[in-house]
VEXMARBA-382893 format. One record per residue (C-alpha): residue number from 0; x, y, z. Coordinates in nm, 3 decimals, padded with zeros to 5 digits. Each point is the difference from the previous one (the first is absolute). Last residue first. Layout:
// residues N
[NUM [X Y Z]] ...
***
This chain:
// residues 655
[654 [00.442 -05.009 02.918]] [653 [-00.111 00.364 00.018]] [652 [-00.294 -00.055 00.237]] [651 [-00.083 -00.309 00.208]] [650 [-00.377 -00.053 00.000]] [649 [-00.162 -00.188 00.290]] [648 [-00.346 -00.158 -00.004]] [647 [-00.261 00.033 00.275]] [646 [-00.342 -00.168 00.040]] [645 [-00.146 00.068 00.344]] [644 [00.035 00.060 00.373]] [643 [00.277 -00.257 00.060]] [642 [00.198 00.184 -00.268]] [641 [00.069 00.282 00.246]] [640 [00.270 -00.205 00.176]] [639 [00.167 -00.084 -00.329]] [638 [00.003 00.366 -00.102]] [637 [00.144 00.115 00.333]] [636 [00.270 -00.268 -00.014]] [635 [00.097 00.109 -00.351]] [634 [00.022 00.365 00.107]] [633 [00.208 -00.082 00.307]] [632 [00.239 -00.205 -00.220]] [631 [00.052 00.262 -00.270]] [630 [00.094 00.309 00.199]] [629 [00.270 -00.147 00.227]] [628 [00.079 -00.236 -00.289]] [627 [00.143 00.301 -00.188]] [626 [00.204 -00.123 -00.299]] [625 [-00.275 -00.236 -00.108]] [624 [-00.255 00.279 00.043]] [623 [00.199 00.245 -00.213]] [622 [00.029 -00.249 -00.285]] [621 [-00.368 -00.091 00.044]] [620 [-00.104 00.355 -00.081]] [619 [00.285 00.247 -00.035]] [618 [00.370 00.005 -00.068]] [617 [00.002 00.154 -00.347]] [616 [-00.264 00.002 -00.274]] [615 [-00.197 00.321 00.061]] [614 [00.285 00.137 00.213]] [613 [00.224 00.017 -00.309]] [612 [00.347 00.139 00.066]] [611 [-00.064 -00.042 00.370]] [610 [-00.013 00.224 00.306]] [609 [00.058 -00.205 00.314]] [608 [-00.286 -00.129 00.218]] [607 [00.030 00.102 00.364]] [606 [-00.310 -00.202 00.097]] [605 [-00.091 00.244 00.281]] [604 [-00.022 00.289 -00.246]] [603 [-00.269 -00.149 -00.227]] [602 [-00.020 00.237 -00.297]] [601 [-00.102 -00.197 -00.308]] [600 [00.193 -00.025 -00.330]] [599 [00.287 -00.185 00.167]] [598 [-00.209 -00.312 00.031]] [597 [-00.311 -00.123 00.177]] [596 [-00.205 -00.303 -00.095]] [595 [-00.103 -00.173 00.325]] [594 [-00.190 -00.321 -00.053]] [593 [-00.299 00.000 -00.230]] [592 [-00.317 -00.132 00.164]] [591 [-00.253 -00.176 -00.222]] [590 [-00.338 -00.019 00.176]] [589 [-00.266 -00.253 -00.108]] [588 [-00.368 00.032 00.099]] [587 [-00.095 -00.173 00.324]] [586 [-00.163 00.292 00.174]] [585 [00.210 00.271 -00.170]] [584 [-00.029 00.220 00.310]] [583 [00.158 -00.279 00.208]] [582 [00.296 -00.015 -00.240]] [581 [00.056 00.372 00.028]] [580 [-00.023 00.027 00.376]] [579 [00.232 -00.300 00.039]] [578 [00.263 00.163 -00.224]] [577 [-00.003 00.319 00.212]] [576 [00.005 -00.185 00.334]] [575 [00.284 -00.230 -00.110]] [574 [00.203 00.299 -00.121]] [573 [-00.022 00.165 00.342]] [572 [00.085 -00.331 00.169]] [571 [00.312 -00.051 -00.212]] [570 [00.119 00.351 00.081]] [569 [-00.011 00.287 -00.246]] [568 [00.336 00.147 -00.109]] [567 [00.135 00.316 00.167]] [566 [-00.037 00.379 -00.030]] [565 [-00.321 00.009 -00.201]] [564 [-00.124 00.133 -00.333]] [563 [00.020 -00.334 -00.187]] [562 [00.020 -00.356 00.134]] [561 [-00.367 -00.095 00.035]] [560 [-00.084 00.165 -00.332]] [559 [00.259 -00.224 -00.168]] [558 [-00.222 -00.307 00.040]] [557 [-00.157 00.033 -00.343]] [556 [-00.301 -00.232 -00.020]] [555 [-00.038 -00.132 -00.351]] [554 [-00.273 -00.217 -00.150]] [553 [-00.249 00.067 00.277]] [552 [-00.325 -00.194 -00.011]] [551 [-00.305 -00.047 -00.218]] [550 [-00.070 00.372 -00.009]] [549 [-00.361 00.109 -00.002]] [548 [00.037 00.360 00.112]] [547 [-00.084 -00.092 00.361]] [546 [00.274 -00.264 -00.006]] [545 [00.259 00.250 -00.120]] [544 [-00.107 00.255 00.261]] [543 [00.049 -00.261 00.273]] [542 [00.355 -00.061 -00.121]] [541 [00.067 00.374 -00.030]] [540 [-00.018 00.046 00.376]] [539 [00.318 -00.207 00.046]] [538 [00.214 00.224 -00.219]] [537 [00.193 -00.043 -00.324]] [536 [-00.254 -00.162 -00.230]] [535 [-00.017 -00.147 -00.350]] [534 [-00.341 -00.151 -00.063]] [533 [-00.129 -00.318 -00.164]] [532 [-00.230 -00.080 -00.291]] [531 [00.060 -00.353 -00.133]] [530 [-00.111 -00.047 -00.359]] [529 [-00.226 -00.296 -00.089]] [528 [-00.017 -00.121 -00.357]] [527 [-00.350 -00.038 -00.146]] [526 [00.037 00.118 -00.359]] [525 [-00.136 00.348 00.081]] [524 [00.257 00.034 00.283]] [523 [-00.119 -00.076 00.353]] [522 [00.042 00.197 00.322]] [521 [-00.158 -00.204 00.282]] [520 [-00.291 00.164 00.186]] [519 [00.082 00.197 00.314]] [518 [-00.026 00.338 -00.170]] [517 [-00.342 -00.080 -00.147]] [516 [-00.188 00.238 00.230]] [515 [00.241 00.279 -00.093]] [514 [-00.077 -00.044 -00.370]] [513 [-00.372 00.028 00.074]] [512 [00.059 00.311 00.208]] [511 [00.208 00.155 -00.277]] [510 [-00.270 -00.077 -00.257]] [509 [-00.269 00.139 00.230]] [508 [00.209 00.317 00.038]] [507 [00.024 00.030 -00.380]] [506 [-00.379 -00.043 -00.032]] [505 [-00.062 00.265 00.263]] [504 [00.239 00.242 -00.168]] [503 [-00.185 -00.067 -00.327]] [502 [-00.329 00.091 00.170]] [501 [00.161 00.315 00.134]] [500 [00.108 00.093 -00.353]] [499 [-00.356 -00.053 -00.127]] [498 [-00.137 00.228 00.274]] [497 [00.259 00.270 -00.063]] [496 [-00.068 -00.017 -00.374]] [495 [-00.376 00.026 00.055]] [494 [00.044 00.297 00.234]] [493 [00.199 00.176 -00.271]] [492 [00.377 00.038 00.026]] [491 [00.151 00.333 00.105]] [490 [00.359 -00.084 -00.096]] [489 [00.123 -00.330 -00.146]] [488 [00.365 -00.083 00.070]] [487 [00.151 -00.246 -00.246]] [486 [00.278 -00.261 00.009]] [485 [-00.210 -00.295 -00.119]] [484 [00.082 -00.224 00.295]] [483 [00.022 00.276 00.263]] [482 [-00.339 00.138 -00.097]] [481 [-00.057 00.302 00.225]] [480 [-00.360 00.121 00.025]] [479 [-00.044 00.361 00.101]] [478 [-00.213 00.231 00.212]] [477 [00.140 00.352 00.027]] [476 [00.072 00.078 00.366]] [475 [00.324 00.189 -00.044]] [474 [00.031 00.208 -00.314]] [473 [00.175 -00.144 -00.309]] [472 [00.293 00.210 -00.118]] [471 [00.266 -00.259 00.075]] [470 [-00.158 -00.251 -00.237]] [469 [00.083 00.215 -00.301]] [468 [00.372 -00.028 00.078]] [467 [00.063 -00.330 -00.180]] [466 [-00.166 -00.336 00.058]] [465 [00.325 -00.186 00.069]] [464 [-00.128 -00.233 00.269]] [463 [-00.304 -00.213 00.083]] [462 [-00.069 -00.168 00.331]] [461 [-00.222 -00.259 00.171]] [460 [00.128 -00.066 00.355]] [459 [00.067 -00.371 00.058]] [458 [00.281 00.088 00.248]] [457 [00.262 -00.202 -00.192]] [456 [-00.123 00.155 -00.323]] [455 [00.044 00.349 00.144]] [454 [00.355 -00.094 00.110]] [453 [00.097 -00.095 -00.354]] [452 [-00.160 00.313 -00.144]] [451 [00.199 00.223 00.236]] [450 [00.314 -00.196 -00.082]] [449 [-00.048 00.108 -00.358]] [448 [-00.058 -00.257 -00.276]] [447 [-00.351 00.129 -00.081]] [446 [00.126 00.357 -00.048]] [445 [00.005 00.334 00.175]] [444 [-00.168 00.330 -00.083]] [443 [-00.347 00.150 00.048]] [442 [-00.089 -00.244 00.273]] [441 [-00.326 -00.184 00.076]] [440 [-00.079 -00.176 00.324]] [439 [-00.242 -00.259 00.132]] [438 [-00.248 -00.054 00.282]] [437 [00.231 00.168 00.251]] [436 [-00.158 -00.004 00.347]] [435 [-00.019 -00.375 00.069]] [434 [00.306 -00.059 -00.217]] [433 [00.202 00.218 00.243]] [432 [00.289 00.158 -00.188]] [431 [00.342 00.004 00.172]] [430 [00.171 -00.224 -00.258]] [429 [-00.123 00.233 -00.274]] [428 [00.154 00.315 00.146]] [427 [00.328 -00.182 00.071]] [426 [00.010 -00.131 -00.358]] [425 [-00.047 00.358 -00.121]] [424 [-00.328 00.118 -00.143]] [423 [-00.032 00.213 -00.311]] [422 [-00.183 00.313 -00.114]] [421 [-00.280 -00.119 00.228]] [420 [-00.366 -00.106 00.008]] [419 [-00.129 -00.236 00.272]] [418 [-00.332 -00.178 -00.040]] [417 [-00.177 00.044 00.331]] [416 [-00.125 -00.185 00.311]] [415 [-00.127 00.239 00.270]] [414 [00.190 00.196 00.265]] [413 [00.287 00.048 -00.243]] [412 [00.355 00.050 00.127]] [411 [00.141 00.304 -00.177]] [410 [00.376 00.036 00.023]] [409 [00.115 00.251 00.261]] [408 [00.038 00.346 -00.150]] [407 [00.309 00.139 00.170]] [406 [00.325 -00.157 00.110]] [405 [00.231 00.230 00.190]] [404 [00.373 00.031 00.072]] [403 [00.065 -00.279 -00.246]] [402 [00.284 -00.247 00.041]] [401 [-00.221 -00.299 00.079]] [400 [-00.241 00.095 -00.276]] [399 [00.298 00.035 -00.235]] [398 [00.117 -00.353 00.076]] [397 [-00.334 -00.150 -00.105]] [396 [-00.023 00.245 -00.289]] [395 [00.327 -00.125 -00.145]] [394 [-00.105 -00.362 00.035]] [393 [-00.320 00.068 -00.195]] [392 [00.187 00.204 -00.259]] [391 [00.238 -00.292 -00.049]] [390 [-00.294 -00.237 -00.042]] [389 [-00.176 00.234 -00.244]] [388 [00.323 00.016 -00.202]] [387 [-00.048 -00.376 -00.029]] [386 [-00.232 00.071 -00.290]] [385 [00.297 00.103 -00.212]] [384 [00.140 -00.350 00.037]] [383 [-00.331 -00.155 -00.108]] [382 [-00.049 00.255 -00.279]] [381 [00.343 -00.070 -00.158]] [380 [00.121 00.319 -00.172]] [379 [00.147 00.158 00.311]] [378 [-00.116 00.364 00.041]] [377 [-00.202 -00.077 00.312]] [376 [00.319 -00.121 00.166]] [375 [00.168 00.339 -00.052]] [374 [-00.308 00.183 00.131]] [373 [00.002 -00.215 00.312]] [372 [00.373 00.058 00.052]] [371 [-00.041 00.378 -00.018]] [370 [-00.298 -00.004 00.236]] [369 [00.184 -00.222 00.247]] [368 [00.300 00.236 00.002]] [367 [-00.221 00.307 00.047]] [366 [-00.206 -00.152 00.281]] [365 [00.314 -00.112 00.183]] [364 [00.149 00.350 -00.024]] [363 [-00.316 00.176 00.118]] [362 [-00.038 -00.240 00.293]] [361 [00.368 00.006 00.099]] [360 [-00.008 00.379 00.007]] [359 [00.203 00.206 -00.246]] [358 [00.320 00.188 00.078]] [357 [00.238 -00.121 -00.270]] [356 [00.109 -00.288 00.223]] [355 [-00.360 -00.125 -00.005]] [354 [00.000 00.000 -00.380]] [353 [00.299 -00.236 -00.017]] [352 [-00.150 -00.196 00.289]] [351 [-00.294 -00.099 -00.216]] [350 [00.232 -00.122 -00.276]] [349 [00.191 -00.217 00.249]] [348 [-00.321 -00.140 00.151]] [347 [-00.144 -00.095 -00.338]] [346 [00.334 -00.146 -00.112]] [345 [00.023 -00.212 00.316]] [344 [-00.310 -00.198 -00.098]] [343 [-00.111 -00.187 00.313]] [342 [-00.334 00.182 00.001]] [341 [-00.070 -00.125 -00.352]] [340 [00.066 -00.348 00.141]] [339 [-00.289 00.046 00.243]] [338 [-00.233 00.071 -00.290]] [337 [00.122 -00.318 -00.170]] [336 [-00.092 -00.194 00.315]] [335 [-00.335 00.178 -00.019]] [334 [-00.050 -00.141 -00.349]] [333 [00.037 -00.350 00.142]] [332 [-00.339 00.017 00.176]] [331 [-00.192 -00.138 -00.297]] [330 [00.238 -00.296 -00.030]] [329 [00.015 -00.055 00.376]] [328 [-00.372 -00.067 00.030]] [327 [-00.320 00.205 -00.005]] [326 [-00.111 00.068 00.357]] [325 [00.296 -00.117 00.205]] [324 [00.246 00.127 -00.261]] [323 [-00.181 00.334 -00.019]] [322 [00.027 00.053 00.376]] [321 [00.360 -00.131 00.021]] [320 [00.117 00.227 -00.281]] [319 [-00.183 00.297 00.155]] [318 [00.177 -00.065 00.332]] [317 [00.342 -00.014 -00.166]] [316 [-00.089 00.310 -00.200]] [315 [-00.082 00.198 00.315]] [314 [00.326 -00.107 00.166]] [313 [00.202 00.097 -00.308]] [312 [-00.176 00.338 -00.007]] [311 [00.115 00.060 00.359]] [310 [00.361 -00.068 -00.101]] [309 [-00.033 00.233 -00.301]] [308 [-00.143 00.273 00.223]] [307 [00.282 -00.040 00.253]] [306 [00.260 00.016 -00.278]] [305 [-00.151 00.318 -00.140]] [304 [-00.033 00.169 00.339]] [303 [00.366 -00.075 00.074]] [302 [00.103 00.151 -00.333]] [301 [-00.209 00.309 00.079]] [300 [00.177 00.043 00.334]] [299 [00.339 -00.024 -00.169]] [298 [-00.105 00.246 -00.271]] [297 [-00.097 00.269 00.258]] [296 [-00.146 00.316 -00.155]] [295 [-00.309 -00.132 -00.176]] [294 [-00.188 00.114 -00.311]] [293 [-00.315 -00.103 -00.184]] [292 [-00.212 -00.111 00.295]] [291 [-00.234 -00.286 -00.075]] [290 [-00.377 -00.031 -00.043]] [289 [-00.154 -00.323 -00.125]] [288 [-00.353 00.023 -00.135]] [287 [-00.163 -00.333 00.061]] [286 [-00.183 -00.147 -00.292]] [285 [-00.370 00.054 -00.056]] [284 [-00.187 -00.274 -00.185]] [283 [-00.301 00.123 -00.196]] [282 [-00.320 -00.181 00.091]] [281 [-00.233 -00.181 -00.236]] [280 [-00.338 -00.121 00.118]] [279 [-00.079 -00.372 -00.020]] [278 [-00.011 -00.314 -00.209]] [277 [00.300 -00.230 -00.040]] [276 [00.036 -00.291 -00.244]] [275 [00.301 -00.232 00.002]] [274 [00.346 -00.047 -00.147]] [273 [00.325 00.179 00.096]] [272 [00.214 00.214 -00.231]] [271 [-00.220 00.027 -00.309]] [270 [00.106 00.290 -00.215]] [269 [-00.186 00.328 -00.047]] [268 [-00.318 00.124 -00.163]] [267 [-00.220 00.276 00.142]] [266 [-00.364 -00.047 -00.097]] [265 [-00.240 00.290 00.048]] [264 [-00.369 00.065 00.069]] [263 [-00.098 -00.367 00.014]] [262 [-00.288 -00.189 -00.164]] [261 [00.033 -00.362 -00.109]] [260 [00.285 -00.127 00.216]] [259 [00.198 -00.315 -00.085]] [258 [00.036 -00.318 00.206]] [257 [00.185 -00.299 -00.146]] [256 [00.052 -00.142 00.351]] [255 [00.318 -00.197 -00.068]] [254 [00.133 00.270 -00.232]] [253 [00.334 -00.184 -00.009]] [252 [00.249 00.283 -00.034]] [251 [00.326 -00.186 00.049]] [250 [00.162 00.038 00.337]] [249 [00.344 00.161 -00.014]] [248 [00.241 -00.274 00.096]] [247 [00.239 00.066 00.283]] [246 [00.318 -00.185 -00.087]] [245 [00.200 -00.111 00.302]] [244 [00.352 00.136 00.011]] [243 [00.251 -00.173 00.228]] [242 [00.292 00.151 -00.189]] [241 [-00.090 -00.208 -00.308]] [240 [00.249 -00.287 00.038]] [239 [00.230 00.145 -00.267]] [238 [-00.003 00.335 00.181]] [237 [00.099 -00.164 00.330]] [236 [00.275 -00.203 -00.164]] [235 [00.130 00.315 -00.168]] [234 [-00.001 00.182 00.334]] [233 [00.193 -00.278 00.173]] [232 [00.270 -00.024 -00.267]] [231 [00.040 00.377 -00.028]] [230 [00.029 00.041 00.377]] [229 [00.253 -00.283 00.033]] [228 [00.219 00.145 -00.275]] [227 [-00.017 00.351 00.149]] [226 [00.098 -00.103 00.353]] [225 [00.285 00.249 00.059]] [224 [-00.140 00.271 -00.227]] [223 [-00.155 00.076 -00.338]] [222 [-00.323 -00.154 -00.124]] [221 [-00.198 -00.011 -00.322]] [220 [-00.321 -00.180 -00.093]] [219 [-00.074 00.071 -00.366]] [218 [-00.365 -00.025 -00.098]] [217 [-00.188 -00.170 -00.283]] [216 [-00.372 00.074 00.006]] [215 [-00.242 -00.292 -00.023]] [214 [-00.261 00.190 00.201]] [213 [00.089 00.367 -00.017]] [212 [00.269 00.185 00.193]] [211 [-00.121 00.357 00.055]] [210 [00.338 00.128 00.119]] [209 [-00.181 00.231 00.243]] [208 [-00.106 -00.306 00.202]] [207 [00.364 -00.083 00.068]] [206 [00.084 00.353 00.118]] [205 [-00.305 00.010 00.226]] [204 [00.093 -00.331 00.160]] [203 [00.358 00.112 00.067]] [202 [00.264 -00.268 00.068]] [201 [00.045 -00.092 -00.367]] [200 [00.069 00.364 -00.089]] [199 [-00.120 00.052 -00.355]] [198 [00.167 00.018 -00.341]] [197 [-00.172 00.101 -00.324]] [196 [00.076 -00.068 -00.367]] [195 [-00.198 -00.326 -00.028]] [194 [-00.010 -00.127 00.356]] [193 [00.303 00.006 00.227]] [192 [-00.021 -00.092 00.367]] [191 [00.245 00.118 00.263]] [190 [00.141 -00.156 00.315]] [189 [00.277 00.154 00.209]] [188 [00.163 -00.270 00.206]] [187 [-00.061 -00.061 00.370]] [186 [-00.263 -00.264 -00.061]] [185 [-00.325 -00.062 00.188]] [184 [-00.145 00.315 -00.155]] [183 [-00.023 -00.173 -00.338]] [182 [-00.240 -00.261 00.146]] [181 [-00.241 00.261 00.134]] [180 [00.024 00.196 -00.324]] [179 [-00.085 -00.302 -00.216]] [178 [-00.291 -00.100 00.225]] [177 [-00.141 00.352 -00.020]] [176 [00.038 -00.003 -00.378]] [175 [-00.199 -00.324 -00.011]] [174 [-00.285 00.162 00.196]] [173 [00.002 00.348 -00.152]] [172 [00.030 -00.073 -00.371]] [171 [00.293 -00.151 -00.187]] [170 [-00.193 -00.149 -00.290]] [169 [-00.379 -00.005 -00.012]] [168 [-00.051 -00.324 -00.190]] [167 [00.254 -00.202 00.193]] [166 [00.364 -00.079 -00.069]] [165 [00.285 00.247 00.013]] [164 [00.279 -00.131 -00.223]] [163 [00.353 00.004 00.138]] [162 [00.335 00.133 -00.114]] [161 [00.311 -00.017 00.215]] [160 [00.237 00.269 00.117]] [159 [00.350 00.058 00.131]] [158 [00.180 00.273 -00.201]] [157 [-00.214 00.265 00.168]] [156 [00.122 00.354 -00.069]] [155 [-00.059 -00.048 -00.375]] [154 [-00.374 -00.023 00.064]] [153 [00.006 00.345 00.155]] [152 [00.170 00.141 -00.310]] [151 [-00.271 -00.151 -00.215]] [150 [-00.265 00.149 00.226]] [149 [00.161 00.336 -00.043]] [148 [00.241 00.164 00.244]] [147 [-00.003 00.376 -00.064]] [146 [00.215 00.079 -00.301]] [145 [-00.032 00.375 -00.020]] [144 [-00.078 -00.036 -00.368]] [143 [-00.314 -00.192 00.084]] [142 [-00.115 00.270 00.238]] [141 [00.079 00.272 -00.249]] [140 [-00.222 -00.158 -00.264]] [139 [-00.278 -00.083 00.243]] [138 [-00.283 00.184 -00.176]] [137 [-00.055 00.200 00.320]] [136 [00.358 00.124 -00.011]] [135 [-00.010 00.101 -00.365]] [134 [-00.339 00.169 00.024]] [133 [00.113 00.213 00.293]] [132 [00.313 00.108 -00.187]] [131 [-00.203 00.052 -00.316]] [130 [-00.216 00.260 00.173]] [129 [00.303 00.228 00.042]] [128 [-00.050 00.288 00.244]] [127 [00.129 -00.211 00.288]] [126 [-00.099 00.098 00.355]] [125 [-00.127 -00.314 00.174]] [124 [00.164 -00.226 -00.259]] [123 [00.347 00.124 00.095]] [122 [-00.044 -00.072 00.371]] [121 [-00.147 -00.341 -00.080]] [120 [00.308 -00.090 -00.202]] [119 [00.233 00.094 00.286]] [118 [-00.220 -00.182 00.253]] [117 [00.022 -00.332 -00.184]] [116 [-00.199 -00.262 00.189]] [115 [-00.332 00.147 -00.102]] [114 [00.113 -00.019 -00.364]] [113 [00.011 -00.380 00.014]] [112 [-00.351 -00.015 00.143]] [111 [-00.118 00.236 -00.272]] [110 [00.138 -00.238 -00.262]] [109 [-00.194 -00.287 00.153]] [108 [-00.311 00.216 00.007]] [107 [00.046 00.081 -00.369]] [106 [00.047 -00.370 -00.071]] [105 [-00.327 -00.069 00.180]] [104 [-00.203 00.236 -00.220]] [103 [-00.098 -00.269 -00.252]] [102 [-00.176 -00.196 00.276]] [101 [-00.371 00.023 -00.089]] [100 [-00.220 00.297 -00.092]] [99 [00.241 00.236 00.172]] [98 [-00.046 00.378 00.024]] [97 [00.287 00.138 00.207]] [96 [00.079 00.353 00.113]] [95 [00.365 00.054 00.099]] [94 [00.026 00.303 00.231]] [93 [00.361 00.104 00.045]] [92 [00.084 00.260 00.266]] [91 [-00.188 -00.148 00.297]] [90 [00.024 00.087 00.368]] [89 [-00.102 -00.258 00.263]] [88 [-00.004 00.084 00.374]] [87 [-00.380 00.010 00.020]] [86 [-00.133 -00.110 -00.335]] [85 [00.071 00.126 -00.350]] [84 [00.146 00.344 00.074]] [83 [00.103 00.159 -00.328]] [82 [00.351 00.068 -00.126]] [81 [00.178 00.313 -00.115]] [80 [00.121 -00.176 -00.313]] [79 [-00.343 -00.147 -00.083]] [78 [00.045 -00.230 -00.302]] [77 [-00.321 -00.159 -00.129]] [76 [00.050 -00.327 -00.183]] [75 [-00.251 -00.192 -00.213]] [74 [-00.056 -00.370 -00.051]] [73 [-00.189 -00.218 -00.248]] [72 [-00.221 -00.302 -00.048]] [71 [-00.302 00.045 -00.224]] [70 [-00.359 00.120 00.038]] [69 [-00.005 -00.028 00.378]] [68 [-00.356 00.061 00.122]] [67 [-00.066 -00.378 00.012]] [66 [00.280 -00.012 00.256]] [65 [-00.231 00.146 00.264]] [64 [-00.017 -00.304 00.233]] [63 [00.378 -00.005 00.028]] [62 [00.001 00.345 00.167]] [61 [00.193 00.278 -00.169]] [60 [00.364 00.103 -00.016]] [59 [00.229 00.244 00.179]] [58 [00.371 -00.094 -00.014]] [57 [00.197 00.220 00.240]] [56 [00.373 00.085 00.003]] [55 [00.183 00.227 00.248]] [54 [00.238 -00.261 00.139]] [53 [-00.285 -00.241 00.080]] [52 [-00.265 -00.188 -00.193]] [51 [-00.300 00.211 00.108]] [50 [-00.317 -00.161 -00.131]] [49 [-00.150 -00.053 00.345]] [48 [-00.321 -00.200 -00.008]] [47 [-00.368 00.026 00.091]] [46 [-00.074 00.374 -00.023]] [45 [00.265 00.057 -00.266]] [44 [-00.183 -00.254 -00.215]] [43 [-00.301 00.231 -00.011]] [42 [00.196 00.280 -00.165]] [41 [00.119 -00.231 -00.277]] [40 [-00.359 -00.124 -00.040]] [39 [-00.123 00.356 -00.028]] [38 [00.252 00.057 -00.280]] [37 [-00.135 -00.311 -00.174]] [36 [-00.316 00.194 -00.084]] [35 [00.193 00.198 -00.260]] [34 [00.045 -00.310 -00.212]] [33 [00.352 -00.132 -00.019]] [32 [00.294 -00.038 -00.240]] [31 [-00.137 00.254 -00.247]] [30 [00.319 00.211 00.001]] [29 [-00.196 00.294 00.143]] [28 [-00.146 -00.227 00.269]] [27 [00.342 -00.128 00.106]] [26 [00.140 00.354 00.023]] [25 [-00.315 00.098 00.189]] [24 [00.082 -00.273 00.252]] [23 [00.339 00.161 00.069]] [22 [-00.168 00.334 00.075]] [21 [-00.289 -00.150 00.198]] [20 [00.241 -00.201 00.216]] [19 [00.211 00.309 00.072]] [18 [-00.310 00.203 00.086]] [17 [-00.108 -00.266 00.251]] [16 [00.348 -00.011 00.152]] [15 [00.012 00.372 00.076]] [14 [00.068 00.350 -00.133]] [13 [00.163 -00.096 -00.329]] [12 [00.290 00.149 -00.192]] [11 [00.132 -00.181 -00.306]] [10 [00.355 00.041 -00.131]] [9 [-00.027 -00.283 -00.253]] [8 [-00.297 -00.185 -00.151]] [7 [00.070 -00.338 -00.160]] [6 [-00.280 -00.165 -00.197]] [5 [00.075 00.186 -00.324]] [4 [00.348 -00.154 -00.011]] [3 [-00.151 -00.349 -00.005]] [2 [00.085 -00.271 00.253]] [1 [00.026 -00.325 -00.196]] [0 [-00.148 -00.330 00.112]] 
***
């Protein structure tokens, strides 16, 4: 994308930020990049986000929902030698207005980032009378000539590398990337990942996600340091084995009910995210408004606040993980492990502290860094990877709330059941929804593969996503019918349509009840073969839940839960009580107990397990048990003692 001479205005004088935005926006209007209405959108964005980049540069641009007012992608530059106050403590000399239909402007932002690190160049650009000098630097010509390390140069720094193919439909998204980062951090060596012409920090979740590695993508795993060879070998093995990723299939639109309205005022189409029919009044979802101080005088105190907030956020995420796991299973809860890994990202903390040392508060600095990273992730071509920007924003807001001096506008908790309307919902928002109060939800953005959609399905809340901004203008209280199967929201339906929809709801409930009543019948294939339906559990209480759901036993009971998050191993009697409770709950149904399977990938301080080149395949499972009879023999005795209460089999892992 080329910056045109006519879109650069030098020696401007403006009274305030609003006038500066109007001036640079008028350059875009005059060049037919945007419609005049987009100027309001640029103003509106300033109310929800800070477009100040730093070092006297700002990049005003509009809200994503208003992109239809962008005629073509372009940029304009307003030079204000005397400067204009942007926000408290921020003075801007270069206003770079952006109109972006997609991601063509990203190279300009990359070039701006380079310029920000060159104070001598910035000083010239603030006062130059030569438009071409500004154009040259924003086009990147000077940056390339300066020889900043390119991706190719970065690759040359790592002579030790191996190539690996990322398996799975969605590539290196949050869950597998989290597992990669956790494993990489067990090694002292620097770890980087190359993909196409980009290089990312292998110990930074955000950096990996920004690479946008697609399913089937070929990556280079590179390491430099004392244990580089071991790190590369272990990471390649982990990638080859799938990094523990479990595919989450997007449910096919089945139209089980086949219901369609006859007379509605308006139909708003979207994408199916979670099936089901919901009938009720709509209610706009109100997010918390987070208020933070812009400046702070004591960087050391701000750093302490930041680390305390991150530690508190870790505790909250641990609890949320356990809550969702108990309700919907470990697979659905895994996203909150990825959220916790965002908090472990040293690059986020380092960048935040860079702003803090310049006199900004921890809250303002954290918010700015998260916002920049979110926008970078949103620009990635792969929609699944880009969708994880919501996850990062969710984590960012969690920490920001803890840092904030005040939190206004508590989220609306409905007194009566409603259909929720929102720009988007974060995974944390969705996990906190009460299905008794939230009949369904509809979001303007988002996608069916998002973690929000996954959690909605686990809660059996009908949902549609990606409707566009029109939904956000609906007043509260309007009656609607949400069709989660067909992906449509029907507004102001007739009485006949409401009645017919309620009849369909009744039929669907009868179908579910009938299916529930048959849960104890044997599962047979159409040609008469029986399939055993058993549960995987990790806690004693889950055995009873498995029986209630129609399970024919437990196919895998993971005993690790007895050994984790404690200061010493469980006694024989403690294990006996736990196993006995399970087998009694199964009332004669079979229970397969897997002996301890813990390796270097789990934190169990009292075991003193050494770091390994590949903890996924190292001394773990039965190999660990055979080397530690003090652990193995009490467990075996406890299992044998419990077997007097029912049918128990033993599984020895990693033979």
